[in-house]
Steps between C-alpha positions, in 0.01 A plus 500: 500500500780739586673426168174555311445822690853614417452443127159666510646813658801485269288498185274772641811708556615440142156602373511818709846586366379440144191715552714781643733481200209523255524828308773640725686627194194693387413624846847644546497714184460859614401661168343392171791673321794274415700752294399866496554727201582868507549796265792330325411131532215265411455136600260322265386165357591255778563128440546262791650156559497316833785250518689341790319712759595820322299753299665613177350824371571623148369835377539797268727765647462841334773750586542863401861608471631828360166571335477165320260215588615138492317173572665183633403157621617469860460257789515459876428213737370452853410232753235699684361764256638772729877491455614498137844454349659794316338554162695341215459628143504212249481679163706764320450877503366560149196707401480308171427185701376585852455135602213500748164355609612155616204262489605198706770241558465133409737204519566277199772240444694619803497865389311794641324704231386860549281663235510874436458764229680785334344845526696723260483873569812639329594855592235521771557791741308645791375816329308294241143384539462141620620270226404134491699216346544512123358251245833318523417358845544121502510221760802304619627243749810490719645179648681431826643207694470663842247789486791740544696516174295525181589447136441773242135519384385289205202603288189278493364461147151428630333572164703216342857475374384585147382846611785755483567689822409833339157360407410354840330818618524677832479253790561548872426342841581128447399224740590127482304201627507125436190341347260340748453183294827459312829506690781665307266725302552863597278799436606860464238769560587852382328831438411531133143540376376454855701205626648261244609142562767281342639162601830315473676183609857628477479883522632522144215386279173675581142461378265797518167397658277807511397787722223618732383827652711601796685779670878503534751334736335160483574241770364145457484234770349151514212417730389138477404456130475869415725786406452817706613822330563825683525803274510878528245729333535880530491472880481205737543129438243274335472120497394258227482122494511236226527123464615501137689831447242598237193589699560740789243625749534781753446427866523706816507876512770746403781484759616843619614403853555805724528754220247739654724543805840465330637830374795309353262302276226758434591523132486132410513147639626253240731211403378251759688170504394212724680199646302224670657442843195357675687180584774679695423526874686831530290656219187294435365745240511614143765771502474789255759760408395805297607855435320818590574848367399831644385738613466599134365275228765336284403703193529816709861441594539211746605235249878522516502614863300461824414138427529243780471122534247376755380170642159353594357152566179301467338163568281503190640758251196722558531626857834664573691614805821698545715639780310763695162433339319495833714765671300805402 
């Protein structure tokens, strides 16, 4: 009886410790802002990977220097979402390229693959009106063995190898996901005519599949036998779902989180990317990173500055919480 009582109390203690650990990472985050922009800096387009108990965050870093505006793909990592490693820039300083908008990181054949875009804005300076990426914008991948050192970007010929690069059309905001039913078949979603879709087995030969209505900065995750797509209209984050990648239906309302109270995101909430960490005791939620710009709207000036990366979480992708939500 004493032995049975000991084990009963022991397992109750383990359960209590587990329950106390649940969501401690989220509870300890003091602010919804991960990286805060200012008058010379913008943090945009987050992509996240959780690997070996560490969060790897990739994002667009826009920097103004000596009157010129440059975009980079950069990264940082953290174990607790509070303390982040020094920001590391992964791509060259070149306004003709401006590698940016990382979509996500996947692993294939022992390599890590990060997808991203170019966003050419040659000769872009601060006294010009806001200039968006030129028609030469294309999508790329970078490869790494260790998530630290990355090879030079390689273009993705997602319209087919027979289509010359100059005829591919403007395309941005890539996202990669493996097919639900066929292992080894990979899909690339990218902004062109809404969102377009192509698939490959080797990341060299691509087949164009089609497109559907959507906003930008698409993120696609799997949920049972469905694909769940998060996308960004003019403001906020919308959700669609599909079982066949052809027919998409909207569900849930427009996600704007705490925008009404957030001066730093008054202008726009956008670029939501989600990772499903419900199975992790220390998280137990869907985790979403996004960027918010403000107080001005992006087309009024806060596009290349005053843009910050934030974090929120949810049990069901429809009802969201964030640090400080109930501390009003």
